[in-house]
N, CA, C and O atoms as a MOPAC input file, in Angstrom:
PM7 MOZYME 1SCF
protein

 N     -5.08300 1    43.93000 1   118.09500 1
 C     -3.79800 1    43.81800 1   118.90400 1
 C     -3.21800 1    45.27300 1   119.29200 1
 O     -3.19900 1    46.15400 1   118.43200 1
 N     -2.80200 1    45.48400 1   120.44000 1
 C     -2.21300 1    46.68900 1   120.71300 1
 C     -0.87800 1    46.94300 1   120.28600 1
 O     -0.16000 1    45.95500 1   120.13100 1
 N     -0.45300 1    47.95900 1   120.08700 1
 C      1.23300 1    48.56500 1   119.84800 1
 C      1.95800 1    47.90000 1   120.95000 1
 O      2.99600 1    47.31100 1   120.64900 1
 N      1.56200 1    47.90400 1   122.19600 1
 C      2.36000 1    47.53000 1   123.27500 1
 C      2.82400 1    46.06000 1   122.98000 1
 O      3.96600 1    45.70200 1   123.26900 1
 N      1.81000 1    45.12100 1   122.33200 1
 C      2.05300 1    43.72500 1   122.74800 1
 C      3.02600 1    43.41600 1   121.59500 1
 O      3.68000 1    42.37800 1   121.49300 1
 N      3.03200 1    44.15100 1   120.99100 1
 C      4.39600 1    43.69600 1   119.71400 1
 C      5.56200 1    43.92900 1   120.18800 1
 O      6.49100 1    43.22000 1   119.80000 1
 N      5.79600 1    44.96000 1   121.12500 1
 C      7.51600 1    45.31000 1   121.52800 1
 C      7.35400 1    44.54100 1   123.30100 1
 O      8.41000 1    44.12100 1   123.77500 1
 N      6.34700 1    44.42900 1   123.98200 1
 C      6.21800 1    44.24200 1   125.31800 1
 C      6.53100 1    45.36600 1   126.36700 1
 O      6.51500 1    45.21500 1   127.58900 1
 N      6.86000 1    46.68600 1   125.58100 1
 C      7.21300 1    48.17700 1   126.18700 1
 C      6.11700 1    49.25100 1   125.51700 1
 O      6.06100 1    49.68000 1   124.36400 1
 N      5.53000 1    49.43700 1   126.31800 1
 C      4.86000 1    51.05800 1   125.68100 1
 C      5.41000 1    51.97000 1   125.35300 1
 O      6.38400 1    52.35700 1   125.99800 1
 N      4.98000 1    52.61500 1   124.25500 1
 C      5.75200 1    53.78200 1   123.48300 1
 C      6.16600 1    54.91100 1   124.88200 1
 O      7.23600 1    55.50200 1   124.74300 1
 N      5.44200 1    55.17800 1   126.05100 1
 C      5.81900 1    55.86500 1   127.22600 1
 C      6.80100 1    55.05100 1   128.00700 1
 O      7.59000 1    55.72300 1   128.67100 1
 N      6.93300 1    53.69200 1   128.07700 1
 C      7.85400 1    53.25500 1   128.77200 1
 C      9.15700 1    53.32500 1   128.15900 1
 O     10.18100 1    53.15900 1   128.82100 1
 N      9.16100 1    53.56600 1   126.91600 1
 C     10.41900 1    53.72500 1   125.95300 1
 C     10.97800 1    55.10500 1   126.01300 1
 O     12.17100 1    55.37700 1   125.87500 1
 N      9.89700 1    56.05600 1   126.25900 1
 C     10.36400 1    57.52900 1   126.14800 1
 C      9.78600 1    58.10700 1   125.15600 1
 O      9.90700 1    59.32800 1   125.05600 1
 N      9.00700 1    57.35800 1   124.16800 1
 C      8.53600 1    58.38800 1   123.18300 1
 C      6.80600 1    58.85000 1   123.49200 1
 O      5.85800 1    58.10900 1   123.75300 1
 N      6.84100 1    60.15500 1   123.36500 1
 C      5.50700 1    60.67100 1   123.47100 1
 C      4.77500 1    60.56100 1   122.06600 1
 O      5.44600 1    60.30100 1   121.06700 1
 N      3.81700 1    60.69900 1   122.00600 1
 C      2.89200 1    60.85500 1   121.00900 1
 C      3.42100 1    61.66900 1   119.77100 1
 O      3.37800 1    61.30400 1   118.59600 1
 N      3.91800 1    62.81900 1   120.26100 1
 C      4.42600 1    63.92900 1   119.25800 1
 C      5.75800 1    63.33800 1   118.54700 1
 O      6.16900 1    63.73900 1   117.45800 1
 N      6.29100 1    62.45500 1   119.22600 1
 C      7.81100 1    62.35000 1   118.70500 1
 C      7.58400 1    61.10900 1   117.91600 1
 O      8.29900 1    60.90000 1   116.93500 1
 N      6.41700 1    60.05500 1   118.34100 1
 C      6.08500 1    58.67700 1   117.25900 1
 C      5.44700 1    59.61200 1   116.12300 1
 O      5.80600 1    59.26800 1   114.99700 1
 N      4.67300 1    60.60000 1   116.15400 1
 C      4.08200 1    61.10500 1   114.84700 1
 C      5.30200 1    61.82700 1   113.93000 1
 O      5.35500 1    61.78300 1   112.70100 1
 N      6.05900 1    62.35600 1   114.62200 1
 C      7.25900 1    62.91400 1   113.87000 1
 C      8.13100 1    61.59800 1   113.23700 1
 O      8.53500 1    61.45400 1   112.08300 1
 N      8.26100 1    60.78400 1   114.28400 1
 C      8.94600 1    59.81800 1   113.31400 1
 C      8.12200 1    59.23300 1   112.09000 1
 O      8.71000 1    59.11000 1   111.01600 1
 N      6.92800 1    58.90500 1   112.18900 1
 C      6.06200 1    58.56500 1   111.26900 1
 C      5.77800 1    59.50300 1   109.94300 1
 O      5.37000 1    59.00500 1   108.89400 1
 N      5.97000 1    60.56300 1   110.06000 1
 C      5.92200 1    61.64600 1   109.01000 1
 C      6.96400 1    61.61900 1   108.22200 1
 O      6.85400 1    61.69200 1   106.99800 1
 N      8.46000 1    61.47400 1   109.04500 1
 C      9.86400 1    61.75500 1   108.31400 1
 C      9.80700 1    60.33800 1   107.88100 1
 O      9.84600 1    60.34500 1   106.65100 1
 N      9.74400 1    59.33900 1   108.25400 1
 C      9.53500 1    57.96600 1   107.63100 1
 C      8.81700 1    58.02100 1   106.20600 1
 O      9.21400 1    57.38400 1   105.23000 1
 N      7.70700 1    58.86500 1   106.21600 1
 C      6.75000 1    58.55200 1   105.01200 1
 C      7.82400 1    59.79000 1   103.86100 1
 O      8.16900 1    59.59200 1   102.69600 1
 N      8.05900 1    60.79500 1   104.58900 1
 C      8.67400 1    61.85900 1   103.67100 1
 C      9.85300 1    61.19000 1   103.12800 1
 O     10.02000 1    61.39200 1   101.92500 1
 N     10.67000 1    60.48300 1   103.67500 1
 C     11.89500 1    59.62700 1   103.17000 1
 C     11.50300 1    58.86100 1   101.97300 1
 O     11.80700 1    59.03700 1   100.79400 1
 N     10.81000 1    58.02900 1   102.50000 1
 C      9.97000 1    56.87200 1   101.32400 1
 C      9.50700 1    57.65200 1   100.13700 1
 O      9.87200 1    57.20200 1    99.05000 1
 N      8.90400 1    58.54000 1   100.13300 1
 C      8.37100 1    59.48500 1    99.07300 1
 C      9.55300 1    60.10000 1    98.43600 1
 O      9.55100 1    59.97900 1    97.21100 1
 N     10.25800 1    60.53900 1    98.78900 1
 C     11.41900 1    61.34900 1    98.41900 1
 C     12.60900 1    60.41800 1    97.78000 1
 O     13.33000 1    60.72200 1    96.83000 1
 N     12.62700 1    59.31400 1    98.47600 1
 C     13.51700 1    58.10900 1    97.66800 1
 C     12.93800 1    57.92800 1    96.19600 1
 O     13.49900 1    58.08500 1    95.11200 1
 N     11.66900 1    57.55600 1    96.49900 1
 C     11.12000 1    56.95700 1    95.21000 1
 C     11.05100 1    57.83600 1    94.25400 1
 O     11.36200 1    57.40400 1    93.14300 1
 N     10.68200 1    59.15600 1    94.33900 1
 C     10.96600 1    60.29300 1    93.64800 1
 C     12.11500 1    60.64300 1    92.62100 1
 O     12.13900 1    61.04400 1    91.45800 1
 N     13.13800 1    60.28300 1    93.65500 1
 C     14.73700 1    60.75400 1    93.26500 1
 C     15.12600 1    59.34500 1    92.18000 1
 O     15.74100 1    59.40700 1    91.11600 1
 N     14.52200 1    58.05000 1    92.87600 1
 C     14.90400 1    57.01700 1    92.06600 1
 C     14.45100 1    57.17400 1    90.58300 1
 O     15.14400 1    57.04900 1    89.57300 1
 N     12.93100 1    57.52000 1    90.70500 1
 C     12.11400 1    57.46900 1    89.18400 1
 C     12.84500 1    58.74800 1    88.51300 1
 O     12.80700 1    58.71500 1    87.28300 1
 N     13.34600 1    59.59700 1    88.93900 1
 C     14.09100 1    60.80200 1    87.84300 1
 C     15.63100 1    60.19300 1    87.36800 1
 O     16.15200 1    60.23500 1    86.25400 1
 N     16.15000 1    59.61000 1    88.65400 1
 C     17.21300 1    58.99900 1    87.98800 1
 C     16.90500 1    57.75700 1    86.88500 1
 O     17.37900 1    57.86300 1    85.75400 1
 N     16.36400 1    56.96700 1    87.12900 1
 C     15.87300 1    56.06900 1    86.08200 1
 C     15.43900 1    56.71200 1    84.47600 1
 O     15.59000 1    56.19900 1    83.36700 1
 N     14.87900 1    57.97000 1    84.85500 1
 C     14.52400 1    58.52900 1    83.68000 1
 C     15.65200 1    59.41600 1    82.78000 1
 O     15.55400 1    59.64600 1    81.57500 1
 N     16.79500 1    59.87600 1    83.71400 1
 C     17.77200 1    60.30700 1    83.31900 1
 C     18.69700 1    59.25500 1    82.55500 1
 O     19.22900 1    59.50700 1    81.47400 1
 N     18.79900 1    58.30700 1    83.09400 1
 C     19.84600 1    57.18700 1    82.30000 1
 C     19.22100 1    56.77900 1    81.01500 1
 O     19.88800 1    56.58200 1    79.99900 1
 N     17.54400 1    56.62000 1    81.09300 1
 C     17.09600 1    56.44400 1    80.06200 1
 C     17.46000 1    57.22000 1    78.59300 1
 O     17.80400 1    56.82800 1    77.47800 1
 N     17.20000 1    58.49800 1    79.19700 1
 C     17.76400 1    59.83300 1    78.13700 1
 C     18.98800 1    59.39700 1    77.82600 1
 O     19.18300 1    58.81700 1    76.75800 1
 N     19.69200 1    59.55700 1    78.46500 1
 C     21.16300 1    59.43400 1    78.31500 1
 C     21.57400 1    58.11000 1    76.96800 1
 O     22.17900 1    58.20000 1    75.90000 1
 N     20.89200 1    56.93000 1    77.69200 1
 C     20.87200 1    55.87700 1    76.51700 1
 C     20.55600 1    56.25700 1    75.28300 1
 O     21.31600 1    55.90600 1    74.38000 1
 N     19.46400 1    56.99300 1    74.98500 1
 C     18.78200 1    57.13700 1    73.75300 1
 C     19.80000 1    58.26600 1    73.10800 1
 O     20.18900 1    58.17800 1    71.94300 1
 N     20.13800 1    59.20200 1    73.88300 1
 C     21.32600 1    60.16000 1    73.10400 1
 C     22.24900 1    59.50400 1    73.06600 1
 O     22.75000 1    59.89100 1    72.01100 1
 N     23.15000 1    58.45500 1    73.59700 1
 C     24.32000 1    58.02600 1    73.20600 1
 C     23.80500 1    57.06800 1    72.25500 1
 O     24.84000 1    56.72100 1    71.68600 1
 N     22.80500 1    56.38400 1    71.69200 1
 C     22.67000 1    55.58100 1    70.44500 1
 C     21.94800 1    56.34100 1    69.24400 1
 O     21.61400 1    55.74800 1    68.21800 1
 N     21.69700 1    57.95800 1    69.49500 1
 C     21.89700 1    58.34000 1    68.22400 1
 C     22.96000 1    59.05500 1    67.94500 1
 O     23.05200 1    59.47300 1    66.79100 1
 N     23.86500 1    59.33000 1    68.77100 1
 C     25.26900 1    59.94800 1    68.32400 1
 C     26.09300 1    58.84700 1    67.69000 1
 O     27.03100 1    59.17700 1    66.96500 1
 N     25.74400 1    57.18900 1    67.96000 1
 C     26.53000 1    56.37400 1    67.74500 1
 C     26.00900 1    56.07200 1    66.16700 1
 O     26.73800 1    55.54500 1    65.32600 1
 N     24.63400 1    56.49500 1    65.91600 1
 C     24.28900 1    55.96600 1    64.46600 1
 C     24.82200 1    57.13000 1    63.55200 1
 O     24.72800 1    56.75800 1    62.38200 1
 N     25.31400 1    58.32100 1    63.63500 1
 C     25.44900 1    59.37100 1    62.86900 1
 C     26.85900 1    59.35600 1    62.56200 1
 O     27.34300 1    60.22900 1    61.84100 1

């Protein structure tokens, strides 16, 4: 199934060159990877903060 059948317009009819399509795909991938990495770090920070609070409460 070609890409043009999904949207009924080809990328060139929309005005997207192969370089722009590649840039969009690379940017999307970088955003997803960055979002996943920052989410994991935030979860780790929250976990460590909760351990520190529990330790202070027990003392």
